[in-house]
N, CA, C and O atoms as a DFTB+ gen file, in Angstrom:
624 C
 N C O
     1  1      78.460     219.074     325.443
     2  2      78.662     217.724     325.936
     3  2      79.477     217.834     327.210
     4  3      80.431     218.609     327.282
     5  1      79.100     217.058     328.212
     6  2      79.820     217.072     329.483
     7  2      81.152     216.362     329.334
     8  3      81.365     215.630     328.368
     9  1      82.052     216.576     330.289
    10  2      83.351     215.907     330.237
    11  2      83.184     214.405     330.381
    12  3      83.963     213.637     329.816
    13  1      82.162     213.970     331.142
    14  2      81.905     212.534     331.268
    15  2      81.462     211.966     329.928
    16  3      81.917     210.891     329.539
    17  1      80.584     212.665     329.214
    18  2      80.125     212.228     327.894
    19  2      81.261     212.187     326.895
    20  3      81.348     211.257     326.093
    21  1      82.135     213.184     326.931
    22  2      83.287     213.219     326.019
    23  2      84.242     212.072     326.321
    24  3      84.807     211.471     325.408
    25  1      84.418     211.774     327.593
    26  2      85.285     210.657     327.985
    27  2      84.720     209.341     327.478
    28  3      85.459     208.493     326.980
    29  1      83.404     209.170     327.604
    30  2      82.765     207.931     327.132
    31  2      82.904     207.792     325.619
    32  3      83.164     206.697     325.120
    33  1      82.734     208.882     324.894
    34  2      82.876     208.842     323.438
    35  2      84.324     208.496     323.066
    36  3      84.565     207.698     322.161
    37  1      85.282     209.105     323.776
    38  2      86.695     208.814     323.505
    39  2      87.015     207.352     323.796
    40  3      87.728     206.702     323.031
    41  1      86.484     206.837     324.902
    42  2      86.728     205.419     325.240
    43  2      86.104     204.498     324.203
    44  3      86.697     203.501     323.791
    45  1      84.891     204.858     323.793
    46  2      84.221     204.024     322.782
    47  2      85.017     204.037     321.481
    48  3      85.181     202.996     320.844
    49  1      85.506     205.193     321.087
    50  2      86.320     205.297     319.877
    51  2      87.599     204.478     319.998
    52  3      88.001     203.803     319.051
    53  1      88.239     204.540     321.164
    54  2      89.460     203.755     321.384
    55  2      89.158     202.265     321.333
    56  3      89.936     201.482     320.788
    57  1      88.022     201.879     321.906
    58  2      87.628     200.465     321.888
    59  2      87.385     199.995     320.451
    60  3      87.825     198.912     320.065
    61  1      86.688     200.807     319.671
    62  2      86.435     200.435     318.275
    63  2      87.737     200.321     317.486
    64  3      87.886     199.418     316.663
    65  1      88.675     201.225     317.730
    66  2      89.975     201.142     317.061
    67  2      90.720     199.878     317.469
    68  3      91.352     199.228     316.636
    69  1      90.646     199.529     318.752
    70  2      91.321     198.313     319.235
    71  2      90.715     197.072     318.593
    72  3      91.441     196.172     318.172
    73  1      89.385     197.021     318.517
    74  2      88.717     195.872     317.896
    75  2      89.090     195.793     316.418
    76  3      89.344     194.702     315.908
    77  1      89.126     196.917     315.731
    78  2      89.502     196.929     314.311
    79  2      90.940     196.456     314.134
    80  3      91.241     195.710     313.203
    81  1      91.819     196.887     315.019
    82  2      93.224     196.471     314.927
    83  2      93.370     194.978     315.148
    84  3      94.153     194.318     314.465
    85  1      92.616     194.439     316.104
    86  2      92.653     192.993     316.349
    87  2      92.182     192.249     315.112
    88  3      92.781     191.244     314.728
    89  1      91.112     192.731     314.481
    90  2      90.599     192.089     313.274
    91  2      91.620     192.097     312.150
    92  3      91.772     191.099     311.446
    93  1      92.318     193.202     311.975
    94  2      93.338     193.295     310.935
    95  2      94.484     192.347     311.245
    96  3      94.971     191.645     310.358
    97  1      94.919     192.323     312.504
    98  2      96.025     191.446     312.899
    99  2      95.650     189.990     312.686
   100  3      96.454     189.212     312.172
   101  1      94.438     189.612     313.076
   102  2      93.995     188.230     312.913
   103  2      93.920     187.863     311.437
   104  3      94.355     186.779     311.048
   105  1      93.379     188.746     310.619
   106  2      93.268     188.455     309.192
   107  2      94.649     188.314     308.557
   108  3      94.847     187.469     307.685
   109  1      95.591     189.129     308.985
   110  2      96.929     189.049     308.423
   111  2      97.648     187.793     308.895
   112  3      98.451     187.228     308.153
   113  1      97.372     187.349     310.118
   114  2      98.075     186.209     310.690
   115  2      97.524     184.871     310.196
   116  3      98.229     183.862     310.241
   117  1      96.280     184.849     309.728
   118  2      95.665     183.596     309.306
   119  2      96.350     183.076     308.048
   120  3      96.402     183.782     307.041
   121  1      96.879     181.846     308.087
   122  2      97.543     181.304     306.905
   123  2      96.523     180.966     305.822
   124  3      95.376     180.624     306.112
   125  1      96.954     181.066     304.594
   126  2      96.094     180.685     303.478
   127  2      95.899     179.175     303.510
   128  3      96.810     178.425     303.863
   129  1      94.715     178.747     303.140
   130  2      94.432     177.310     303.098
   131  2      95.292     176.653     302.023
   132  3      95.479     177.199     300.936
   133  1      95.805     175.485     302.344
   134  2      96.576     174.713     301.365
   135  2      95.580     174.065     300.408
   136  3      94.615     173.430     300.833
   137  1      95.825     174.233     299.125
   138  2      94.934     173.672     298.096
   139  2      95.376     172.248     297.770
   140  3      96.554     171.991     297.518
   141  1      94.423     171.341     297.780
   142  2      94.673     169.973     297.357
   143  2      93.678     169.621     296.262
   144  3      92.560     170.134     296.228
   145  1      94.107     168.731     295.363
   146  2      93.221     168.259     294.297
   147  2      93.079     166.756     294.424
   148  3      94.069     166.028     294.486
   149  1      91.834     166.300     294.463
   150  2      91.516     164.893     294.682
   151  2      90.847     164.325     293.439
   152  3      89.897     164.905     292.913
   153  1      91.356     163.172     292.968
   154  2      90.713     162.450     291.870
   155  2      90.037     161.232     292.469
   156  3      90.661     160.431     293.164
   157  1      88.733     161.107     292.183
   158  2      87.927     160.056     292.793
   159  2      86.843     159.586     291.843
   160  3      86.477     160.281     290.895
   161  1      86.337     158.393     292.115
   162  2      85.198     157.875     291.366
   163  2      83.959     158.666     291.794
   164  3      83.780     158.915     292.986
   165  1      83.111     159.063     290.863
   166  2      81.941     159.880     291.220
   167  2      80.975     159.203     292.195
   168  3      80.232     159.892     292.894
   169  1      80.972     157.893     292.254
   170  2      80.016     157.202     293.123
   171  2      80.597     156.791     294.475
   172  3      79.920     156.119     295.254
   173  1      81.829     157.177     294.765
   174  2      82.477     156.731     295.999
   175  2      82.130     157.647     297.175
   176  3      82.568     158.796     297.225
   177  1      81.351     157.136     298.107
   178  2      80.937     157.910     299.277
   179  2      82.047     158.132     300.288
   180  3      82.115     159.192     300.908
   181  1      82.918     157.144     300.463
   182  2      83.985     157.308     301.457
   183  2      84.979     158.382     301.022
   184  3      85.600     159.035     301.862
   185  1      85.129     158.563     299.716
   186  2      86.005     159.637     299.229
   187  2      85.443     160.990     299.659
   188  3      86.195     161.876     300.064
   189  1      84.125     161.150     299.571
   190  2      83.509     162.404     300.015
   191  2      83.706     162.583     301.512
   192  3      83.862     163.709     301.986
   193  1      83.701     161.487     302.260
   194  2      83.974     161.572     303.698
   195  2      85.374     162.100     303.963
   196  3      85.567     162.922     304.858
   197  1      86.358     161.634     303.189
   198  2      87.732     162.108     303.345
   199  2      87.854     163.570     302.932
   200  3      88.557     164.348     303.578
   201  1      87.168     163.939     301.856
   202  2      87.153     165.341     301.421
   203  2      86.624     166.223     302.556
   204  3      87.180     167.288     302.824
   205  1      85.559     165.784     303.219
   206  2      85.009     166.532     304.351
   207  2      85.997     166.637     305.500
   208  3      86.109     167.684     306.139
   209  1      86.715     165.546     305.761
   210  2      87.749     165.547     306.810
   211  2      88.815     166.588     306.495
   212  3      89.221     167.343     307.378
   213  1      89.270     166.637     305.257
   214  2      90.321     167.573     304.859
   215  2      89.818     169.020     304.896
   216  3      90.542     169.919     305.324
   217  1      88.598     169.242     304.454
   218  2      88.033     170.597     304.535
   219  2      87.900     171.024     305.993
   220  3      88.194     172.168     306.342
   221  1      87.458     170.106     306.834
   222  2      87.335     170.404     308.257
   223  2      88.676     170.726     308.899
   224  3      88.729     171.424     309.911
   225  1      89.752     170.226     308.324
   226  2      91.101     170.487     308.831
   227  2      91.704     171.754     308.214
   228  3      92.860     172.086     308.480
   229  1      90.924     172.457     307.394
   230  2      91.377     173.733     306.854
   231  2      91.973     173.709     305.462
   232  3      92.472     174.730     304.989
   233  1      91.933     172.555     304.790
   234  2      92.450     172.486     303.428
   235  2      91.395     172.986     302.443
   236  3      90.195     172.824     302.667
   237  1      91.852     173.588     301.362
   238  2      90.964     173.942     300.250
   239  2      90.982     172.752     299.305
   240  3      92.020     172.427     298.728
   241  1      89.842     172.105     299.147
   242  2      89.781     170.863     298.378
   243  2      89.051     171.076     297.059
   244  3      87.940     171.605     297.019
   245  1      89.701     170.651     295.985
   246  2      89.073     170.617     294.670
   247  2      88.952     169.142     294.307
   248  3      89.959     168.448     294.172
   249  1      87.726     168.667     294.151
   250  2      87.494     167.253     293.845
   251  2      87.173     167.080     292.365
   252  3      86.344     167.797     291.803
   253  1      87.849     166.111     291.748
   254  2      87.622     165.785     290.340
   255  2      87.004     164.397     290.278
   256  3      87.637     163.412     290.658
   257  1      85.779     164.319     289.802
   258  2      85.134     163.028     289.594
   259  2      85.577     162.473     288.249
   260  3      85.469     163.145     287.224
   261  1      86.076     161.241     288.262
   262  2      86.541     160.630     287.022
   263  2      86.446     159.116     287.112
   264  3      86.589     158.530     288.185
   265  1      86.205     158.501     285.978
   266  2      86.247     157.039     285.899
   267  2      87.677     156.568     285.645
   268  3      87.924     155.363     285.592
   269  1      88.612     157.484     285.489
   270  2      90.003     157.182     285.157
   271  2      90.960     157.396     286.333
   272  3      92.080     157.869     286.139
   273  1      90.532     157.055     287.536
   274  2      91.383     157.241     288.724
   275  2      92.662     156.414     288.607
   276  3      93.722     156.858     289.047
   277  1      92.580     155.231     288.028
   278  2      93.774     154.375     287.895
   279  2      94.857     155.053     287.051
   280  3      96.045     154.896     287.329
   281  1      94.457     155.796     286.034
   282  2      95.435     156.508     285.203
   283  2      96.148     157.592     286.015
   284  3      97.340     157.828     285.820
   285  1      95.435     158.242     286.910
   286  2      96.038     159.260     287.774
   287  2      97.050     158.600     288.707
   288  3      98.134     159.139     288.932
   289  1      96.699     157.438     289.246
   290  2      97.612     156.700     290.131
   291  2      98.897     156.322     289.380
   292  3     100.001     156.552     289.875
   293  1      98.744     155.746     288.192
   294  2      99.910     155.349     287.391
   295  2     100.790     156.552     287.066
   296  3     102.014     156.481     287.183
   297  1     100.171     157.644     286.662
   298  2     100.923     158.838     286.277
   299  2     101.708     159.428     287.442
   300  3     102.684     160.150     287.236
   301  1     101.282     159.121     288.665
   302  2     101.942     159.674     289.851
   303  2     102.732     158.644     290.645
   304  3     103.096     158.892     291.794
   305  1     103.003     157.486     290.040
   306  2     103.882     156.494     290.647
   307  2     103.317     155.736     291.820
   308  3     104.073     155.216     292.640
   309  1     102.002     155.659     291.920
   310  2     101.380     154.895     293.010
   311  2     101.252     153.452     292.542
   312  3     100.449     153.144     291.661
   313  1     102.047     152.575     293.136
   314  2     102.047     151.164     292.734
   315  2     100.803     150.451     293.263
   316  3     100.111     150.954     294.149
   317  1     100.537     149.286     292.709
   318  2      99.370     148.484     293.102
   319  2      99.315     148.269     294.619
   320  3      98.249     148.378     295.225
   321  1     100.452     147.968     295.220
   322  2     100.493     147.659     296.651
   323  2     100.106     148.847     297.532
   324  3      99.720     148.655     298.685
   325  1     100.205     150.058     297.012
   326  2      99.924     151.252     297.812
   327  2      98.563     151.879     297.516
   328  3      98.201     152.880     298.135
   329  1      97.818     151.319     296.598
   330  2      96.594     151.968     296.127
   331  2      95.433     151.898     297.109
   332  3      95.302     150.991     297.930
   333  1      94.604     152.922     296.964
   334  2      93.352     153.045     297.703
   335  2      92.308     153.539     296.710
   336  3      92.450     153.320     295.507
   337  1      91.273     154.194     297.188
   338  2      90.186     154.570     296.278
   339  2      90.326     155.957     295.652
   340  3      89.703     156.217     294.622
   341  1      91.114     156.847     296.232
   342  2      91.270     158.178     295.634
   343  2      92.732     158.615     295.709
   344  3      93.504     158.133     296.538
   345  1      93.087     159.533     294.826
   346  2      94.459     160.023     294.725
   347  2      94.428     161.542     294.780
   348  3      93.606     162.191     294.133
   349  1      95.349     162.094     295.573
   350  2      95.387     163.531     295.814
   351  2      96.759     164.083     295.452
   352  3      97.778     163.427     295.666
   353  1      96.776     165.280     294.910
   354  2      98.024     165.998     294.671
   355  2      98.020     167.265     295.516
   356  3      97.037     168.005     295.558
   357  1      99.159     167.498     296.196
   358  2      99.296     168.674     297.043
   359  2     100.757     169.122     297.056
   360  3     101.643     168.375     297.470
   361  1     100.988     170.324     296.606
   362  2     102.318     170.939     296.624
   363  2     103.432     170.013     296.137
   364  3     104.486     169.917     296.765
   365  1     103.194     169.337     295.020
   366  2     104.210     168.477     294.423
   367  2     104.262     167.060     294.971
   368  3     105.105     166.272     294.543
   369  1     103.393     166.716     295.895
   370  2     103.342     165.366     296.470
   371  2     102.041     164.676     296.076
   372  3     101.032     165.325     295.801
   373  1     102.088     163.352     296.054
   374  2     100.886     162.543     295.887
   375  2     100.507     162.003     297.264
   376  3     101.367     161.589     298.041
   377  1      99.221     162.016     297.549
   378  2      98.688     161.445     298.788
   379  2      97.629     160.443     298.365
   380  3      96.617     160.810     297.768
   381  1      97.866     159.192     298.674
   382  2      96.972     158.114     298.241
   383  2      96.125     157.628     299.412
   384  3      96.646     157.230     300.454
   385  1      94.817     157.670     299.219
   386  2      93.911     157.078     300.195
   387  2      93.538     157.976     301.356
   388  3      93.637     159.201     301.294
   389  1      93.101     157.310     302.427
   390  2      92.479     157.972     303.579
   391  2      93.490     158.440     304.629
   392  3      93.303     158.213     305.824
   393  1      94.543     159.082     304.180
   394  2      95.592     159.587     305.064
   395  2      95.017     160.711     305.931
   396  3      94.378     161.621     305.402
   397  1      95.229     160.669     307.243
   398  2      94.745     161.748     308.107
   399  2      95.386     163.095     307.767
   400  3      96.532     163.156     307.322
   401  1      94.634     164.162     307.980
   402  2      95.119     165.514     307.694
   403  2      96.405     165.820     308.453
   404  3      97.279     166.512     307.930
   405  1      96.531     165.319     309.671
   406  2      97.736     165.585     310.466
   407  2      98.986     165.038     309.782
   408  3     100.047     165.657     309.857
   409  1      98.877     163.900     309.123
   410  2     100.026     163.327     308.424
   411  2     100.323     164.102     307.147
   412  3     101.486     164.248     306.769
   413  1      99.297     164.596     306.484
   414  2      99.511     165.438     305.298
   415  2     100.231     166.724     305.716
   416  3     101.150     167.173     305.031
   417  1      99.818     167.307     306.824
   418  2     100.492     168.519     307.318
   419  2     101.961     168.223     307.668
   420  3     102.845     169.035     307.393
   421  1     102.208     167.066     308.270
   422  2     103.590     166.684     308.591
   423  2     104.419     166.585     307.310
   424  3     105.539     167.093     307.249
   425  1     103.865     165.930     306.286
   426  2     104.543     165.807     304.991
   427  2     104.920     167.181     304.450
   428  3     106.051     167.391     304.011
   429  1     103.975     168.113     304.482
   430  2     104.215     169.444     303.932
   431  2     105.210     170.240     304.774
   432  3     105.932     171.084     304.245
   433  1     105.254     169.980     306.063
   434  2     106.211     170.676     306.933
   435  2     107.621     170.119     306.756
   436  3     108.591     170.876     306.726
   437  1     107.737     168.790     306.638
   438  2     109.051     168.138     306.542
   439  2     109.634     168.182     305.139
   440  3     110.851     168.264     304.970
   441  1     108.761     168.129     304.126
   442  2     109.159     168.142     302.716
   443  2     110.245     167.110     302.388
   444  3     111.287     167.468     301.839
   445  1     110.010     165.830     302.720
   446  2     111.026     164.805     302.432
   447  2     111.169     164.577     300.927
   448  3     110.298     164.946     300.139
   449  1     112.288     163.960     300.552
   450  2     112.557     163.672     299.148
   451  2     111.909     162.343     298.771
   452  3     112.591     161.344     298.542
   453  1     110.591     162.354     298.711
   454  2     109.792     161.190     298.312
   455  2     108.739     161.677     297.329
   456  3     108.525     162.879     297.167
   457  1     108.095     160.736     296.687
   458  2     107.027     161.078     295.741
   459  2     105.756     161.483     296.500
   460  3     104.995     162.334     296.040
   461  1     105.534     160.858     297.682
   462  2     104.337     161.163     298.457
   463  2     104.132     160.152     299.561
   464  3     105.074     159.487     299.992
   465  1     102.882     160.038     300.024
   466  2     102.524     159.106     301.096
   467  2     101.231     158.370     300.735
   468  3     100.424     158.852     299.942
   469  1     101.058     157.193     301.337
   470  2      99.886     156.380     301.010
   471  2      99.415     155.581     302.212
   472  3     100.218     155.057     302.984
   473  1      98.110     155.497     302.354
   474  2      97.468     154.575     303.292
   475  2      96.718     153.572     302.420
   476  3      95.592     153.837     301.998
   477  1      97.345     152.407     302.144
   478  2      96.742     151.439     301.229
   479  2      95.402     150.904     301.723
   480  3      95.127     150.852     302.922
   481  1      94.591     150.513     300.766
   482  2      93.295     149.929     301.096
   483  2      92.334     150.994     301.598
   484  3      92.467     152.178     301.292
   485  1      91.381     150.545     302.365
   486  2      90.361     151.430     302.907
   487  2      90.093     151.015     304.356
   488  3      89.020     150.492     304.653
   489  1      91.051     151.241     305.263
   490  2      90.906     150.734     306.627
   491  2      89.772     151.402     307.409
   492  3      89.620     152.624     307.388
   493  1      88.984     150.577     308.097
   494  2      87.914     151.095     308.942
   495  2      88.492     152.058     309.974
   496  3      89.573     151.842     310.523
   497  1      87.739     153.122     310.219
   498  2      88.153     154.091     311.211
   499  2      89.102     155.155     310.699
   500  3      89.409     156.103     311.421
   501  1      89.576     155.019     309.463
   502  2      90.411     156.073     308.885
   503  2      89.483     157.209     308.437
   504  3      88.284     156.990     308.261
   505  1      90.022     158.413     308.253
   506  2      89.159     159.531     307.854
   507  2      88.348     159.217     306.595
   508  3      88.901     158.880     305.548
   509  1      87.034     159.334     306.721
   510  2      86.129     159.040     305.616
   511  2      85.571     157.634     305.631
   512  3      84.586     157.354     304.948
   513  1      86.185     156.740     306.403
   514  2      85.716     155.347     306.485
   515  2      84.972     155.144     307.803
   516  3      85.530     155.335     308.884
   517  1      83.727     154.761     307.693
   518  2      82.926     154.492     308.893
   519  2      83.443     153.251     309.605
   520  3      84.067     152.379     308.999
   521  1      83.173     153.191     310.886
   522  2      83.547     152.028     311.672
   523  2      84.627     152.354     312.673
   524  3      85.252     153.413     312.613
   525  1      84.839     151.437     313.590
   526  2      85.836     151.671     314.636
   527  2      87.258     151.448     314.121
   528  3      87.503     150.593     313.270
   529  1      88.156     152.214     314.642
   530  2      89.574     152.013     314.347
   531  2      90.041     150.879     315.257
   532  3      89.977     150.990     316.481
   533  1      90.507     149.795     314.656
   534  2      90.881     148.616     315.441
   535  2      92.382     148.460     315.627
   536  3      92.830     147.688     316.475
   537  1      93.159     149.191     314.839
   538  2      94.615     149.116     314.968
   539  2      95.240     150.364     314.367
   540  3      94.585     151.071     313.601
   541  1      96.498     150.649     314.700
   542  2      97.159     151.817     314.099
   543  2      97.286     151.646     312.583
   544  3      97.388     150.530     312.073
   545  1      97.276     152.765     311.886
   546  2      97.422     152.759     310.437
   547  2      98.881     152.982     310.077
   548  3      99.504     153.921     310.572
   549  1      99.430     152.138     309.228
   550  2     100.778     152.338     308.689
   551  2     100.635     153.140     307.405
   552  3     100.003     152.697     306.446
   553  1     101.228     154.319     307.401
   554  2     101.215     155.189     306.233
   555  2     102.609     155.112     305.620
   556  3     103.611     155.361     306.290
   557  1     102.657     154.764     304.343
   558  2     103.920     154.492     303.669
   559  2     104.398     155.685     302.851
   560  3     103.600     156.462     302.325
   561  1     105.714     155.811     302.755
   562  2     106.320     156.771     301.834
   563  2     106.230     156.172     300.438
   564  3     106.575     155.008     300.232
   565  1     105.772     156.958     299.494
   566  2     105.770     156.538     298.094
   567  2     107.131     156.967     297.545
   568  3     107.383     158.160     297.375
   569  1     108.018     155.989     297.265
   570  2     109.368     156.359     296.831
   571  2     109.377     156.954     295.426
   572  3     108.489     156.684     294.618
   573  1     110.382     157.757     295.151
   574  2     110.528     158.326     293.808
   575  2     110.769     157.221     292.778
   576  3     110.267     157.293     291.656
   577  1     111.533     156.210     293.158
   578  2     111.806     155.070     292.289
   579  2     110.693     154.045     292.500
   580  3     110.586     153.458     293.577
   581  1     109.867     153.830     291.482
   582  2     108.730     152.915     291.630
   583  2     109.165     151.474     291.890
   584  3     108.359     150.659     292.339
   585  1     110.429     151.152     291.614
   586  2     110.929     149.798     291.879
   587  2     111.395     149.639     293.331
   588  3     111.609     148.517     293.790
   589  1     111.551     150.741     294.051
   590  2     112.015     150.675     295.439
   591  2     110.893     150.210     296.363
   592  3     109.712     150.426     296.092
   593  1     111.289     149.571     297.450
   594  2     110.314     149.090     298.431
   595  2     109.866     150.263     299.316
   596  3     110.703     150.985     299.858
   597  1     108.545     150.452     299.462
   598  2     108.057     151.544     300.311
   599  2     108.392     151.302     301.784
   600  3     108.320     150.172     302.268
   601  1     108.755     152.368     302.484
   602  2     109.032     152.300     303.916
   603  2     107.899     152.988     304.667
   604  3     107.193     153.826     304.106
   605  1     107.730     152.637     305.920
   606  2     106.700     153.302     306.743
   607  2     107.133     154.742     306.987
   608  3     108.250     155.006     307.431
   609  1     106.230     155.661     306.689
   610  2     106.483     157.087     306.917
   611  2     105.925     157.521     308.271
   612  3     106.545     158.311     308.983
   613  1     104.746     156.995     308.621
   614  2     104.086     157.394     309.878
   615  2     103.165     156.278     310.328
   616  3     102.730     155.454     309.523
   617  1     102.874     156.256     311.598
   618  2     101.870     155.351     312.153
   619  2     100.873     156.226     312.888
   620  3     101.243     156.983     313.785
   621  1      99.629     156.123     312.514
   622  2      98.555     156.937     313.123
   623  2      97.621     156.036     313.908
   624  3      96.652     156.514     314.498
């Protein structure tokens, strides 16, 4: 083999090692997906839209179809005023309704001393809800004390 051929083989080998190292570094640096569990009515299409939004944002979503969504809400302290169509549990918090993934990430980063967050109702333009967004969404903190008045946690 000529010295030029040996040099090319050495360069190719170095390039392959560099590419392999980049792949290992990237795989090690990639954070694990946060797992969320969603309880929803089996016939609710907008809930599937929200599930798609969360998966698209990198969450690992486990969806539970149930006719007993109200029992899940009660068990997790979601009062009537804060309810929507689906209820989610993530890392010890409850997330009610069509809350954007960015607000869920904020909740998990800040880890406030609350039960969770809620976007009451089913506002048009929220993740999973078709239609134009006509106004900012008020996302409320679900207080630990169910008798306490919910405060605004975020506006999206």
